[in-house]
N, C-alpha and C positions, 0 to 999 in steps of 0.2 A: 504494500500500500504506500502511496505517496500523497502528499498534500502540499498546496501552495496557495497563497493569496492571489486573487485575480483583481484586475482593475474594475472600478465601478462601471457597470454596463450602461451604455447609452440607450440600449433597447432591452429592458429587462425581460419582456415577453419573448424576444428572439433568443435570449440566453436560456430561458427556461425550456423553450421548445427544443433547443439543441440537446437538452438532457432527457428528452423523451417525455416530458411532463404533458399530461393530457390537457385539452383546451380549457376545461373548467378550472383545473388547478392553476393554469397559467394566469388567468385573470385574478384569482385570489392571491397568489403569491406575489405577483408583480406589484400589487398595491402595498405590500409589506416591504418592498425592496428600495423604494425611493424616499429618502428623507427630505422633508420640506422645511424651510425656515421662513416663517411669516412675521414680518414686522407689524406690530399693532401700535398705532399712534393714539395718544390721548384716551387711554382706557381708564374707566372709573375704577378706583381701588377696590371697592367691593366686588366688582366684576372680575378684577384680576385675581382675587382670592378664590372665587368660585371656579374660574377657568383653570387656575393652578391645580386645584384639587381634582377637578374632572380630568385634566390632562394626566396627572400622576396615576389616577385610577386605571387608566388604560395603557400605561407604559410610555406616554408622551411626557413633555415637560413644558413649563413656561418660565422663561428667564425674566425676573423682575428685580427692580432695585430694592435695597434694604428699606425697611420701614413700611412695606406694603401690608404685612399682616396686621399691623396696629393702625392702619389707615392714617399715617402721619401726614400724607398729602392726598389731595382729592383725585388726581389723575396721574397716570404714569405711561411711559412707553414700555412695551414688553416684546419679547421674542418667543414665539410659539415654535416648538421643535417637535415634529411628528411625521410619521409615515403617511402616505395617502389614505391607507385604511383608517388610521387613527383620526385623521382630519375629517373623514366622512362621519365617523362616530361622533366627534365633537360637534360637527355641523348640525347633527340631529339633536344631541343633548342640549345645546345652548338655546335652541328655539324656545324652550319653555322657561328660560331663566330671565331674571330682571336685570336692571342696570345697563341696558343697551346690548345685552348679549344676544338678543334675537337678531339685531342688525349685524353683529359680528358673525353669527351662524350663516346668515344669508351671504355675507361676504366670503366666507370660507367655501361655500357651495359654488360661488362664481369662480373662485380661484382654481377649483378642482376640475372645471370644465376645460377640456383640451381639444383644440382643433389642430391637426398636423397639416402643414402646407409644404409643398415641394420647394426646394431651394432654387432661387432664380437669380441670375446675374443681370444687372441693369448697366449697360454701357452708357457713358456720358459724352455728349457732343455739345460743345458751346459755340454757337454761331455769333460770337462777339470777340473783341480783341482785348478784353480786360479781365478775363477770368483769372483766378489766382494761379492756376497751373497752365502754363503755355501749351503743354502737350495735349490739352483737351480742346484747343481752339481750331475750328475748321469752318470753312465757308464754301457755299456753292458746291462745285464738283468735288473738291477735297473732302467735304463733309459726307457726300454720298459714298465715296471710295472708303472712307473710314467706317461708315455704317455697314457697308457690305463686308468689310474685313471683320468687324466685331461680330456680325451674325455668323460668319464662317468659323470664328473662334469659339462660338458657343453662347453668345449673349442671347437671352430669351426676350429681353426688353431693351429698347434704345430710348434714352431720355434726352430730348433736345430742347435747349433753351437759348435765348438770344440776349439775356440781360444778366450781368454778374450779380451774385448775391453775397460776394465776399464782404467782410466788415469794412464799412466806409465807402462802399461802391456808390457811384453817382447814379441817380435815377435816369431812366431812359424813356422817351416819349413812346406812346403806343404805336404811332406811325412808323418810327424808326425800328422798333422791335418787330413789327409785322414785316417791314421791308427786309429785315435780316432773315426772317424765318421763311418767308414766302417761297423763294426758289427751291429750298430744301423740301418743303411740303409738296410742292408741285411735282418734283422729281420722284419723291417717294410714291406718290399716287400713280404717276405715269409708269414707273417701273414695277408697280405692285409689290414694293418691298414690305408693305404692311401685312402681306400674306406669309412672310417668312419670320416675322418677329412682331411682338407687341410694341407699338410706338407710344411714347409718353411725351406730353408737352409740358415743359418746365416753365410755367408762366402763371401769373395771377391777373393778367389783362384779358377781360372777357372776349374782346374782338380777336385777339391773337389766338386764344384758346379755341374759339369757334372755328377759325380758319383751319387750324390743325385737325380738329375733329371732322371737318368736312372732307379732309384729305386722308382719312383712314386711321388717324390716331385713336387709341382706345383707353388712354389713361391721362388724367389731369394731375400734374404734380404741383401742388400749391403750397409754397413755402409760407404763406400767410395763414394757413390753417383753415381755409374755407370761411374766413370772416366775411368775405364778399359772397353773399348768397347767390349772386348771379352765376358763380362757378358751380354751385350745387345744382342749380336749375339746368345748366348746360349738361352736366353729367346725367341728370334725369332725362333730358330731352334726347340725347344721343345714346343713352343706355350704355355708358362707359364707366370706368372706375375713377375714383378720386383719392389721391394721396393727401392726407392731412398732416402737415408738419407743424411742430411746436416751435415757436420763436418768441423770445422775450424782446419786445421792441421792434425795430426795423433794421435792415442791413446797415443803415447809417448810424444807428444808436445801440445796437444789440450788445456790443462788447464794452460798453461804458459802465463797468462795475455791475454786472448782473447779480441779483440777489434772490434767494429763495429760502423759505423756512424749511421746506422739505421738497426737494426738486422732483423726486419720484412721484409723490402724492399730488403735487401741483400739475405736473404734466399729465398724470392719469386723469385728474379731474377735468383738465382742458379737453382731453380726448372724449370723455364721457359727455361733456356739454356739446361738442361739435358733432358727435355721432347722433345725439338726440335731435339736433337741428337738421341734420341730413335726413334722418328717417322721417321727421315731420314733413319735410319737403318732397318725400317720395323716393329717396335714395336708400336702398337697403344696405345694411352693414356688410353684407357679403361682397359688395363692390367697393368697400372702403379699405384703404391701406393707411397704417399709422406710422409716422416717422417722428421719433423723439427730438430730432433736430440737433444732432451732435455739432457743437461749435456755433450754434445760433442762439446767442444770448446766454452762454454758459461758460463758466470757468473750467479749467482742467478737472478739478474735483467734481464739478457737476457732471461733466461728460463721463468720467469714470463711474460715478454712482449710477447714472442712467444705463450704462453698458452692463454693469453688474446686475441691475434690476430689470432688465428688458422683459423677463418672463411675466412681470406684473401686468404689462400691457396686453398680453395675449388673452386675458380673461374677457376682453371685449369681443372676441370671436373674429377679429380682423387680422390680416397679414401685417407683420411688422417689418419695416424697411430701415436699414441703417446705412448711412453714407458718411464714412469717415475718411474717404480716400485722400491721402496725402495732406490731411488737414494739420493745422498748427498745433493741435494737442500732441502730435508726435514730436514736434520740435521742442515743446515744453518738457517732454519727458527726457529726450536726448537731443540736443541741438543738431538739427539736420536740415539742409536746404530742401525745398519742395521736390526737386528732381530726384532726390535720394531717399524719399520716404515710402517707397513701395514695401520694404520688409515690415515696417511698422504698421502700414495699412493692412497687410495680410494678417498680422497678429491680432489686430483689433477686430477685423471682420470675422475671423474664425471663432474668436471668443463670442462675438455677437450671435453667430449661428448656434453656438453651444447654449446660449442663454435665451433662445426663443425667436430670433430674427429669421426671416425666410427670404428676404430680398436684400441683396447687397448692391448699392449704387457705386460703381467703380470707374476709374479711368483706364485700368489695365485689365482687359477682359481675359486674355489667354492665361495670364498668371493666376487670376482668380479661379478660372475653370479648373486648372491643374491642382491648385492648393485645396480647393473644396473637394475634388475627387479623392485626393489622398486623405484628407481629414475624415471624409465619410468612411473610407475603408478602414482607417485606424480606429474610428469610433464604433464600427460595426453597424453603420447606418446604410440603408438602401438608397 
């Protein structure tokens, strides 16, 4: 007999199946294999005491600060540590408890809902001359050649914009933005490239967005988070998807000392609000993509926190997009010019996939296709 410790499985069900476990047992055991860590903000102390005892009674635990048992303070932050099975039990138990635990139970149930999306690579084309990375700037025929190359390399989505959103970028008129994007859209339609990949328009200008949608584009990538309801209405009219990005401020002001009390909770609340608005106007959440906006009104610590907590956003039932390609957070970790930030980009994006993202917005398609394929094989993912 031999024994050795194995790595934490990315797919517990696949691992159990490899041991010949029958289907019923696979579902039961898989729920016991994944340990979850749930941050609970502003929990009433009596609720913390009840939850602590209920958690301990089933083998889970709740980490709380000292003084909770004597209710020295009214509210605390706590960390719930439990398997999926234990979380399901607690979600039922707390429904009958006071002090706000019913709402907590409902929140746990939402967190336990999982939708698995295929990984997709979104290639970036900037039809302007002032984007922060010069290697993404293409116009007219050059843009089409780059699009065709990205599709051949394995990009499933092509994101095209004509206005820079880098910190401090100058605003551009709607007419100039449309003039930049028009020949590219025309050629995509003429060559029927939209039959080979999904095209995304990176714009928050309704006239520009509609021109792209008329030419075969099927996703609106809105860095302003659908605050302009005209974009939601266009998504409904053309039956296309809408990517909602979180940004604090505007490109001109977003990096002027961004502040959050809890960046994960605030971004999550923003998504909930915008999804509700979309659904009210007729856009189902199945056609919504969420982007936490790495680098858009965030410090390095804010960005790192969001990347660690990406799975929180999956409870909305939407795909999660991350775009950290060659961004300044890499330079803040290790001083590196934009042209040399590909390794850092790959590290961030693979961690994003591990934590729940399914779409990566990238400048370097071939490198991402290869790294994702190897990562999936190493992680035992299909």
